[in-house]
C-alpha positions in Angstrom: -8.5 -20.1 1.3 -5.4 -19.7 -0.9 -5.4 -15.9 -0.8 -2.6 -14.2 1.2 -3.6 -11.7 3.9 -1.9 -8.4 4.8 -3.1 -5.7 7.2 -3.3 -1.9 7.5 -2.4 -0.1 10.7 -3.1 3.7 10.5 -0.6 6.2 11.9 -3.3 8.0 13.9 -2.1 6.7 17.3 1.0 7.5 19.2 4.2 5.6 18.4 3.9 3.1 21.3 0.4 2.1 20.3 1.3 1.9 16.6 4.2 -0.4 17.3 2.1 -2.5 19.7 -0.5 -3.1 16.9 2.2 -4.0 14.4 3.9 -6.4 16.8 0.5 -8.0 17.5 -0.1 -8.5 13.8 3.4 -10.1 13.6 2.6 -12.4 16.5 -0.6 -13.5 14.8 1.4 -14.6 11.7 0.7 -11.6 9.4 3.6 -11.4 6.9 3.0 -7.8 5.6 1.6 -4.7 7.3 0.9 -1.4 5.5 0.3 2.1 6.8 -1.0 5.2 5.1 1.3 8.1 4.0 -0.4 11.5 4.3 0.3 14.8 5.9 -3.4 14.8 6.7 -5.9 12.1 5.7 -9.1 13.8 4.7 -11.5 11.5 6.7 -9.5 12.3 9.8 -8.3 15.8 9.1 -9.1 17.1 12.6 -7.6 14.1 14.4 -4.0 13.1 15.3 -1.9 11.9 12.4 1.8 11.0 12.4 4.5 10.8 9.8 4.9 7.5 8.0 8.8 7.3 7.9 9.6 7.6 11.6 6.7 5.5 12.6 7.9 2.7 10.4 11.4 3.1 11.7 10.2 2.6 15.2 8.2 -0.5 14.1 11.2 -2.0 12.3 13.4 -1.9 15.3 10.7 -3.5 17.4 9.9 -6.4 15.1 11.9 -9.2 13.5 9.9 -10.8 10.6 7.0 -8.6 9.5 7.4 -6.6 6.2 6.3 -3.0 6.4 5.6 -0.1 4.0 3.4 2.7 2.9 0.1 2.1 1.1 0.7 4.4 -0.7 3.3 7.2 -1.0 2.5 9.8 -3.7 4.0 12.8 -5.5 1.6 15.1 -3.5 4.3 16.1 -1.1 7.3 13.8 -1.7 10.2 14.5 -4.1 11.5 11.2 -5.5 15.2 11.7 -4.7 15.1 12.4 -0.9 12.3 9.9 -0.6 14.6 7.3 -2.2 17.2 8.0 0.5 14.5 7.4 3.2 13.5 4.1 1.5 17.1 2.9 1.5 17.5 3.8 5.1 14.4 1.9 6.1 15.4 -1.1 4.1 18.8 -1.1 5.8 17.3 -0.6 9.3 14.9 -3.6 8.7 17.5 -5.9 7.1 15.5 -6.0 3.9 11.9 -6.0 5.2 10.7 -2.8 3.5 7.8 -2.8 1.0 7.2 0.2 -1.2 3.6 1.1 -2.1 3.1 4.1 -4.5 0.3 5.8 -6.3 -0.6 9.0 -8.1 -2.5 10.4 -5.1 -5.8 12.1 -4.9 -7.1 15.7 -4.8 -7.4 15.6 -1.0 -5.7 17.7 1.7 -2.2 16.5 0.7 -2.5 17.9 -2.8 -2.9 21.6 -1.8 -1.2 21.9 1.6 2.1 23.0 0.1 0.4 25.8 -1.8 0.8 24.5 -5.3 -2.0 25.0 -7.9 -4.4 22.1 -8.3 -3.2 19.5 -10.8 -5.5 18.3 -13.5 -6.1 14.6 -13.8 -3.9 14.5 -16.8 -1.0 16.3 -15.1 -1.4 14.1 -12.0 -1.0 11.0 -14.1 2.0 12.5 -16.0 3.7 13.5 -12.7 3.2 10.1 -11.3 4.8 8.4 -14.3 7.8 10.7 -14.1 8.0 10.5 -10.3 8.1 6.7 -10.5 10.8 6.7 -13.1 13.0 9.0 -11.0 12.3 7.2 -7.7 13.0 3.7 -9.0 16.0 4.9 -11.1 17.5 6.4 -8.0 17.0 3.1 -6.1 18.4 0.9 -8.8 21.3 2.8 -10.3 24.6 3.7 -8.8 24.5 7.2 -10.1 21.2 8.4 -11.5 20.4 11.5 -13.5 17.2 12.6 -15.2 15.8 15.9 -16.5 12.0 15.8 -16.6 9.2 18.2 -16.9 8.3 17.9 -13.2 11.2 16.0 -11.4 15.0 16.0 -12.0 18.0 14.3 -10.5 21.6 15.0 -11.1 24.1 12.3 -10.3 22.0 11.1 -7.4 23.9 8.5 -5.4 22.3 6.4 -2.7 25.1 4.8 -0.7 24.7 2.2 0.7 22.2 0.6 -1.7 19.0 -1.2 -0.7 19.5 -4.6 0.9 16.9 -6.0 -1.5 18.2 -6.0 -5.1 17.8 -4.6 -7.6 15.5 -2.6 -5.3 12.7 -2.9 -2.8 9.5 -4.6 -4.0 7.0 -2.2 -5.5 3.2 -2.2 -5.1 1.3 0.3 -7.4 -2.2 1.5 -6.7 -4.0 2.3 -9.9 -7.6 2.2 -11.3 -7.2 4.1 -14.6 -5.6 2.9 -17.8 -2.5 5.1 -17.6 -1.9 4.1 -13.9 -2.4 0.5 -14.8 0.2 0.7 -17.5 2.7 2.2 -15.0 1.9 -0.7 -12.7 2.4 -3.2 -15.5 5.8 -1.8 -16.2 7.1 -1.4 -12.7 5.1 -3.2 -10.1 5.5 -6.5 -8.3 2.0 -6.0 -6.9 -1.0 -4.0 -8.0 -3.7 -2.8 -5.5 -7.2 -1.4 -5.7 -9.8 -0.6 -3.1 -12.7 0.0 -5.6 -14.2 3.2 -6.7 -13.0 6.5 -5.1 -15.6 8.6 -3.3 -18.6 7.5 -1.2 -18.9 3.7 -0.7 -21.7 2.1 -2.6 -23.5 -1.1 -1.5 -21.5 -4.3 -1.3 -22.6 -5.7 -4.6 -21.7 -2.5 -6.5 -18.3 -2.4 -4.7 -17.6 -6.0 -5.6 -18.6 -5.4 -9.2 -16.3 -2.4 -9.4 -13.3 -4.3 -7.9 -13.8 -7.3 -10.1 -13.9 -5.0 -13.1 -10.7 -3.4 -12.0 -9.1 -6.8 -11.7 -10.2 -7.8 -15.2 -9.0 -4.6 -16.7 -5.6 -4.8 -15.0 -5.2 -8.4 -16.2 -5.7 -7.2 -19.8 -3.3 -4.3 -19.4 -0.6 -6.6 -17.8 -1.0 -9.2 -20.5 -0.3 -6.5 -23.1 2.4 -4.5 -21.4 4.1 -7.2 -19.2 3.5 -10.5 -21.0 4.9 -13.5 -19.1 5.4 -11.5 -15.9 3.1 -12.4 -13.0 2.0 -9.3 -11.0 0.1 -10.1 -7.9 -3.4 -8.5 -7.5 -4.3 -7.1 -4.1 -7.6 -5.7 -2.8 -8.0 -3.5 0.2 -11.1 -4.7 2.0 -13.1 -3.4 5.0 -11.7 0.1 5.7 -14.0 2.4 3.7 -16.6 -0.4 3.2 -17.2 -2.3 6.4 -19.8 -4.7 4.9 -17.4 -7.6 4.2 -16.5 -7.7 7.9 -20.1 -7.8 9.3 -19.8 -11.6 9.7 -17.5 -14.5 8.9 -20.0 -15.9 6.4 -20.1 -12.5 4.6 -16.3 -12.3 4.6 -16.0 -15.8 3.2 -18.4 -15.0 0.4 -16.6 -11.8 -0.5 -13.2 -13.3 -0.4 -14.3 -16.3 -2.4 -15.7 -14.1 -5.2 -12.5 -12.0 -5.2 -10.4 -15.2 -5.5 -12.6 -16.3 -8.4 -11.9 -12.9 -10.1 -8.2 -13.5 -10.0 -7.2 -11.7 -6.7 -4.1 -13.0 -5.0 -4.1 -11.0 -1.7 -6.6 -9.3 0.6 -5.6 -6.5 2.9 -7.7 -5.9 6.0 -7.6 -3.1 8.6 -6.2 -4.3 11.9 -8.6 -4.1 14.9 -8.9 -0.7 16.4 -10.1 0.7 19.7 -12.8 2.7 17.8 -14.4 -0.6 16.6 -13.1 -0.3 13.0 -11.0 -3.0 11.5 -11.4 -6.7 11.9 -13.8 -7.3 14.7 -11.9 -9.0 17.6 -14.5 -11.7 17.8 -13.7 -12.7 14.2 -10.0 -12.2 14.3 -8.8 -15.8 15.0 -11.3 -17.3 12.6 -10.3 -15.0 9.7 -6.6 -15.3 10.3 -6.8 -19.1 10.6 -8.0 -19.1 7.0 -5.0 -17.3 5.6 -2.0 -17.4 7.9 -0.1 -20.7 8.3 1.8 -19.2 11.2 -1.3 -18.0 13.0 -1.6 -18.9 16.7 -5.1 -18.5 18.1 -5.1 -16.2 21.1 -1.7 -14.5 20.3 -1.2 -11.2 22.1 
């Protein structure tokens, strides 16, 4: 398989266990590990859930090669200027290993916890476009100012700057046309996990994902001609079907590759049985990771 492989480790365990899982992924040859960024994740709203930034900080000082970041941060509860300062700090702590994943967010718990009125779909998309412009402007420019409808910055200075220049790599999650245009303009990677809401059967999910990939290819060709934006698909977290067997996994990944996908992102094994089954771990990783060592801790 030529597809790259990344992993997701949720911040729903204490810091020691979170770092242990990230170090394990690093030891197995995983190049990139993502975590979710929520105040409360709706599927686990009554369970432990920790803040992304300090969890990643702990993981960065306990690892040496793996790249880490949120999948994804959103405008739901983050203002772009102070968030940019946190990004620079994490990029400096990690000596340039931070990856920024961003998206418009959903209408879940994070969207109303601060007491703001619900945003319409149109307003959410408009906010995301403005939020992205301010966030990336603050990361790229020495002194950044903007006066928007939703977000403003006045002579924002982030000293020191990111280690990675002109800024950290950006992954944008988007399934609608407006979000895809934002990804085409700004992203190094684009990511989808299929249709929102309840998971359909495997064939329907694959059809949805492949259609997203096709549509994004068309948008990128129009708005970013000549620039290669990698396509990533999150597999196996909401829809466990692709991980029911190695044969099923190979079939799913083969079809994604044919559709033009560059990377698959899998949930790392968990004590609750979710994620990559331990019995399949070495076989799956051996297909993707040149640095994988069977039986690594």
